[in-house]
ChimeraX commands (.cxc) that place a marker at each C-alpha (Angstrom):
marker #1 position -24.58,-9.62,33.59 radius 0.5
marker #1 position -21.48,-11.90,33.29 radius 0.5
marker #1 position -23.43,-14.29,31.02 radius 0.5
marker #1 position -24.02,-11.47,28.53 radius 0.5
marker #1 position -20.42,-10.26,28.56 radius 0.5
marker #1 position -18.89,-13.38,26.95 radius 0.5
marker #1 position -21.25,-13.49,23.91 radius 0.5
marker #1 position -20.83,-9.73,23.49 radius 0.5
marker #1 position -17.03,-10.03,23.53 radius 0.5
marker #1 position -17.17,-12.89,21.02 radius 0.5
marker #1 position -19.41,-10.80,18.76 radius 0.5
marker #1 position -17.07,-7.78,18.97 radius 0.5
marker #1 position -14.06,-10.02,18.18 radius 0.5
marker #1 position -15.88,-11.47,15.16 radius 0.5
marker #1 position -16.72,-7.98,13.88 radius 0.5
marker #1 position -13.10,-6.92,14.23 radius 0.5
marker #1 position -11.98,-9.96,12.24 radius 0.5
marker #1 position -14.50,-9.33,9.47 radius 0.5
marker #1 position -13.70,-5.60,9.28 radius 0.5
marker #1 position -10.06,-6.40,8.53 radius 0.5
marker #1 position -10.79,-7.33,4.92 radius 0.5
marker #1 position -7.97,-8.50,2.64 radius 0.5
marker #1 position -5.62,-5.55,3.16 radius 0.5
marker #1 position -3.85,-6.21,6.44 radius 0.5
marker #1 position -1.70,-3.90,8.53 radius 0.5
marker #1 position -1.22,-5.03,12.13 radius 0.5
marker #1 position 2.46,-4.39,12.76 radius 0.5
marker #1 position 3.43,-4.91,9.12 radius 0.5
marker #1 position 6.30,-2.71,7.95 radius 0.5
marker #1 position 8.81,-1.97,5.21 radius 0.5
marker #1 position 12.12,-0.12,5.36 radius 0.5
marker #1 position 13.37,2.15,2.62 radius 0.5
marker #1 position 16.32,4.56,2.68 radius 0.5
marker #1 position 16.68,4.08,6.42 radius 0.5
marker #1 position 13.01,4.89,7.14 radius 0.5
marker #1 position 10.46,2.41,8.46 radius 0.5
marker #1 position 6.83,2.64,7.28 radius 0.5
marker #1 position 3.84,0.82,8.71 radius 0.5
marker #1 position 1.99,-0.59,5.71 radius 0.5
marker #1 position -1.27,-2.15,4.78 radius 0.5
marker #1 position -0.66,-5.00,2.35 radius 0.5
marker #1 position -2.88,-5.37,-0.72 radius 0.5
marker #1 position -2.06,-8.83,-2.05 radius 0.5
marker #1 position -5.18,-9.89,-3.93 radius 0.5
marker #1 position -7.17,-8.44,-6.82 radius 0.5
marker #1 position -9.90,-6.94,-4.63 radius 0.5
marker #1 position -7.61,-5.17,-2.17 radius 0.5
marker #1 position -5.31,-3.92,-4.97 radius 0.5
marker #1 position -8.32,-2.48,-6.83 radius 0.5
marker #1 position -9.58,-0.73,-3.69 radius 0.5
marker #1 position -6.18,0.58,-2.63 radius 0.5
marker #1 position -6.40,3.90,-0.80 radius 0.5
marker #1 position -9.72,4.97,-2.34 radius 0.5
marker #1 position -11.86,7.41,-0.37 radius 0.5
marker #1 position -9.27,7.94,2.37 radius 0.5
marker #1 position -9.08,11.54,3.51 radius 0.5
marker #1 position -5.60,11.17,4.99 radius 0.5
marker #1 position -2.69,8.81,5.43 radius 0.5
marker #1 position -0.82,9.13,8.74 radius 0.5
marker #1 position 2.85,10.10,8.58 radius 0.5
marker #1 position 5.05,7.02,8.46 radius 0.5
marker #1 position 2.32,4.87,6.86 radius 0.5
marker #1 position 1.67,3.54,3.39 radius 0.5
marker #1 position 0.19,0.74,1.33 radius 0.5
marker #1 position 2.23,-2.05,-0.26 radius 0.5
marker #1 position 0.72,-3.71,-3.33 radius 0.5
marker #1 position 2.01,-7.23,-3.98 radius 0.5
marker #1 position 1.54,-8.70,-7.46 radius 0.5
marker #1 position 1.82,-12.34,-8.51 radius 0.5
marker #1 position 4.61,-11.70,-11.02 radius 0.5
marker #1 position 6.92,-9.02,-12.28 radius 0.5
marker #1 position 5.38,-7.10,-15.20 radius 0.5
marker #1 position 4.82,-3.63,-16.57 radius 0.5
marker #1 position 2.35,-1.94,-14.23 radius 0.5
marker #1 position 0.26,1.20,-14.41 radius 0.5
marker #1 position -1.60,2.71,-11.49 radius 0.5
marker #1 position -4.26,5.37,-11.38 radius 0.5
marker #1 position -5.80,7.44,-8.61 radius 0.5
marker #1 position -9.51,6.77,-9.16 radius 0.5
marker #1 position -11.47,7.99,-6.11 radius 0.5
marker #1 position -8.23,8.74,-4.27 radius 0.5
marker #1 position -8.53,11.91,-2.22 radius 0.5
marker #1 position -4.90,12.39,-1.14 radius 0.5
marker #1 position -1.74,13.08,-3.18 radius 0.5
marker #1 position 0.72,10.19,-3.22 radius 0.5
marker #1 position 4.16,9.06,-4.30 radius 0.5
marker #1 position 3.88,5.77,-6.23 radius 0.5
marker #1 position 7.06,3.68,-6.06 radius 0.5
marker #1 position 7.66,0.60,-8.23 radius 0.5
marker #1 position 9.98,-2.28,-7.20 radius 0.5
marker #1 position 11.10,-5.33,-9.17 radius 0.5
marker #1 position 11.13,-8.94,-7.94 radius 0.5
marker #1 position 14.52,-8.32,-6.27 radius 0.5
marker #1 position 12.90,-5.39,-4.43 radius 0.5
marker #1 position 14.97,-2.74,-6.24 radius 0.5
marker #1 position 13.33,0.61,-6.96 radius 0.5
marker #1 position 12.76,0.68,-10.72 radius 0.5
marker #1 position 10.38,3.60,-11.07 radius 0.5
marker #1 position 8.89,6.56,-9.27 radius 0.5
marker #1 position 5.82,8.67,-9.82 radius 0.5
marker #1 position 6.13,11.55,-7.36 radius 0.5
marker #1 position 3.52,14.06,-6.22 radius 0.5
marker #1 position 0.66,12.27,-7.98 radius 0.5
marker #1 position -2.45,14.44,-7.54 radius 0.5
marker #1 position -5.75,13.17,-6.10 radius 0.5
marker #1 position -8.54,12.11,-8.42 radius 0.5
marker #1 position -11.86,12.55,-6.60 radius 0.5
marker #1 position -15.08,10.86,-7.77 radius 0.5
marker #1 position -16.50,12.07,-11.10 radius 0.5
marker #1 position -13.05,13.31,-12.19 radius 0.5
marker #1 position -11.11,12.08,-15.21 radius 0.5
marker #1 position -8.01,10.27,-13.89 radius 0.5
marker #1 position -4.65,9.84,-15.57 radius 0.5
marker #1 position -2.46,6.74,-15.34 radius 0.5
marker #1 position 1.01,6.48,-13.82 radius 0.5
marker #1 position 3.08,3.65,-15.34 radius 0.5
marker #1 position 6.17,1.90,-14.06 radius 0.5
marker #1 position 9.37,2.65,-15.96 radius 0.5
marker #1 position 10.34,-1.05,-15.90 radius 0.5
marker #1 position 8.67,-4.35,-14.98 radius 0.5
marker #1 position 7.69,-4.34,-11.30 radius 0.5
marker #1 position 6.22,-6.73,-8.75 radius 0.5
marker #1 position 5.71,-4.47,-5.73 radius 0.5
marker #1 position 4.27,-0.98,-5.49 radius 0.5
marker #1 position 4.54,1.22,-2.42 radius 0.5
marker #1 position 2.25,4.21,-2.04 radius 0.5
marker #1 position 3.31,6.88,0.45 radius 0.5
marker #1 position 2.20,10.43,1.15 radius 0.5
marker #1 position 3.30,12.80,-1.61 radius 0.5
marker #1 position 6.70,14.29,-0.87 radius 0.5
marker #1 position 8.11,11.27,1.01 radius 0.5
marker #1 position 10.31,10.12,-1.91 radius 0.5
marker #1 position 11.92,13.55,-2.08 radius 0.5
marker #1 position 12.20,13.89,1.70 radius 0.5
marker #1 position 14.17,10.63,2.05 radius 0.5
marker #1 position 16.17,11.12,-1.15 radius 0.5
marker #1 position 14.96,8.05,-3.04 radius 0.5
marker #1 position 16.97,7.03,-6.07 radius 0.5
marker #1 position 16.28,4.23,-8.53 radius 0.5
marker #1 position 18.14,1.07,-7.55 radius 0.5
marker #1 position 17.54,1.45,-3.81 radius 0.5
marker #1 position 16.25,-1.71,-2.13 radius 0.5
marker #1 position 13.14,-2.06,0.03 radius 0.5
marker #1 position 13.23,-4.40,3.02 radius 0.5
marker #1 position 10.08,-6.25,4.08 radius 0.5
marker #1 position 9.28,-6.91,7.70 radius 0.5
marker #1 position 7.95,-10.27,8.93 radius 0.5
marker #1 position 4.57,-11.20,7.58 radius 0.5
marker #1 position 5.05,-9.82,4.08 radius 0.5
marker #1 position 5.24,-12.76,1.70 radius 0.5
marker #1 position 5.29,-12.32,-2.06 radius 0.5
marker #1 position 2.31,-14.03,-3.68 radius 0.5
marker #1 position 3.22,-17.40,-5.18 radius 0.5
marker #1 position 6.62,-17.60,-3.45 radius 0.5
marker link #1:1,2 radius 0.2
marker link #1:2,3 radius 0.2
marker link #1:3,4 radius 0.2
marker link #1:4,5 radius 0.2
marker link #1:5,6 radius 0.2
marker link #1:6,7 radius 0.2
marker link #1:7,8 radius 0.2
marker link #1:8,9 radius 0.2
marker link #1:9,10 radius 0.2
marker link #1:10,11 radius 0.2
marker link #1:11,12 radius 0.2
marker link #1:12,13 radius 0.2
marker link #1:13,14 radius 0.2
marker link #1:14,15 radius 0.2
marker link #1:15,16 radius 0.2
marker link #1:16,17 radius 0.2
marker link #1:17,18 radius 0.2
marker link #1:18,19 radius 0.2
marker link #1:19,20 radius 0.2
marker link #1:20,21 radius 0.2
marker link #1:21,22 radius 0.2
marker link #1:22,23 radius 0.2
marker link #1:23,24 radius 0.2
marker link #1:24,25 radius 0.2
marker link #1:25,26 radius 0.2
marker link #1:26,27 radius 0.2
marker link #1:27,28 radius 0.2
marker link #1:28,29 radius 0.2
marker link #1:29,30 radius 0.2
marker link #1:30,31 radius 0.2
marker link #1:31,32 radius 0.2
marker link #1:32,33 radius 0.2
marker link #1:33,34 radius 0.2
marker link #1:34,35 radius 0.2
marker link #1:35,36 radius 0.2
marker link #1:36,37 radius 0.2
marker link #1:37,38 radius 0.2
marker link #1:38,39 radius 0.2
marker link #1:39,40 radius 0.2
marker link #1:40,41 radius 0.2
marker link #1:41,42 radius 0.2
marker link #1:42,43 radius 0.2
marker link #1:43,44 radius 0.2
marker link #1:44,45 radius 0.2
marker link #1:45,46 radius 0.2
marker link #1:46,47 radius 0.2
marker link #1:47,48 radius 0.2
marker link #1:48,49 radius 0.2
marker link #1:49,50 radius 0.2
marker link #1:50,51 radius 0.2
marker link #1:51,52 radius 0.2
marker link #1:52,53 radius 0.2
marker link #1:53,54 radius 0.2
marker link #1:54,55 radius 0.2
marker link #1:55,56 radius 0.2
marker link #1:56,57 radius 0.2
marker link #1:57,58 radius 0.2
marker link #1:58,59 radius 0.2
marker link #1:59,60 radius 0.2
marker link #1:60,61 radius 0.2
marker link #1:61,62 radius 0.2
marker link #1:62,63 radius 0.2
marker link #1:63,64 radius 0.2
marker link #1:64,65 radius 0.2
marker link #1:65,66 radius 0.2
marker link #1:66,67 radius 0.2
marker link #1:67,68 radius 0.2
marker link #1:68,69 radius 0.2
marker link #1:69,70 radius 0.2
marker link #1:70,71 radius 0.2
marker link #1:71,72 radius 0.2
marker link #1:72,73 radius 0.2
marker link #1:73,74 radius 0.2
marker link #1:74,75 radius 0.2
marker link #1:75,76 radius 0.2
marker link #1:76,77 radius 0.2
marker link #1:77,78 radius 0.2
marker link #1:78,79 radius 0.2
marker link #1:79,80 radius 0.2
marker link #1:80,81 radius 0.2
marker link #1:81,82 radius 0.2
marker link #1:82,83 radius 0.2
marker link #1:83,84 radius 0.2
marker link #1:84,85 radius 0.2
marker link #1:85,86 radius 0.2
marker link #1:86,87 radius 0.2
marker link #1:87,88 radius 0.2
marker link #1:88,89 radius 0.2
marker link #1:89,90 radius 0.2
marker link #1:90,91 radius 0.2
marker link #1:91,92 radius 0.2
marker link #1:92,93 radius 0.2
marker link #1:93,94 radius 0.2
marker link #1:94,95 radius 0.2
marker link #1:95,96 radius 0.2
marker link #1:96,97 radius 0.2
marker link #1:97,98 radius 0.2
marker link #1:98,99 radius 0.2
marker link #1:99,100 radius 0.2
marker link #1:100,101 radius 0.2
marker link #1:101,102 radius 0.2
marker link #1:102,103 radius 0.2
marker link #1:103,104 radius 0.2
marker link #1:104,105 radius 0.2
marker link #1:105,106 radius 0.2
marker link #1:106,107 radius 0.2
marker link #1:107,108 radius 0.2
marker link #1:108,109 radius 0.2
marker link #1:109,110 radius 0.2
marker link #1:110,111 radius 0.2
marker link #1:111,112 radius 0.2
marker link #1:112,113 radius 0.2
marker link #1:113,114 radius 0.2
marker link #1:114,115 radius 0.2
marker link #1:115,116 radius 0.2
marker link #1:116,117 radius 0.2
marker link #1:117,118 radius 0.2
marker link #1:118,119 radius 0.2
marker link #1:119,120 radius 0.2
marker link #1:120,121 radius 0.2
marker link #1:121,122 radius 0.2
marker link #1:122,123 radius 0.2
marker link #1:123,124 radius 0.2
marker link #1:124,125 radius 0.2
marker link #1:125,126 radius 0.2
marker link #1:126,127 radius 0.2
marker link #1:127,128 radius 0.2
marker link #1:128,129 radius 0.2
marker link #1:129,130 radius 0.2
marker link #1:130,131 radius 0.2
marker link #1:131,132 radius 0.2
marker link #1:132,133 radius 0.2
marker link #1:133,134 radius 0.2
marker link #1:134,135 radius 0.2
marker link #1:135,136 radius 0.2
marker link #1:136,137 radius 0.2
marker link #1:137,138 radius 0.2
marker link #1:138,139 radius 0.2
marker link #1:139,140 radius 0.2
marker link #1:140,141 radius 0.2
marker link #1:141,142 radius 0.2
marker link #1:142,143 radius 0.2
marker link #1:143,144 radius 0.2
marker link #1:144,145 radius 0.2
marker link #1:145,146 radius 0.2
marker link #1:146,147 radius 0.2
marker link #1:147,148 radius 0.2
marker link #1:148,149 radius 0.2
marker link #1:149,150 radius 0.2
marker link #1:150,151 radius 0.2
marker link #1:151,152 radius 0.2
marker link #1:152,153 radius 0.2
marker link #1:153,154 radius 0.2
view
């Protein structure tokens, strides 16, 4: 029995590594308006395109941070997203430059609208709908990144 345990543990560890994909979360956080959120980081094309698709819920105090290579005008949509979200846009200095609050879900086979930034942005934070209002977000507020969040190309 002990001889089987080691290969089985190695196999389980490998599966856990592979299941992680490009969006990573383990202990990664951001702070905004005095609130800390555990975030998954989407920092490549594939993970940004997938985003929060097909999720049926997002735990309180959690979100997804999208990291882009450069600051530019951005527009997000909710294709195959099943939960309402607040979409928050931040510039390269991490200042809040745009908010799309209470964005409705857009389930499969539904026509989805787009939600643009109001200024060039480099980072986008998606939180449960209502969070921006609950914490009193105002444009110009600054987001703080925890360890492990590194802007692409910097």
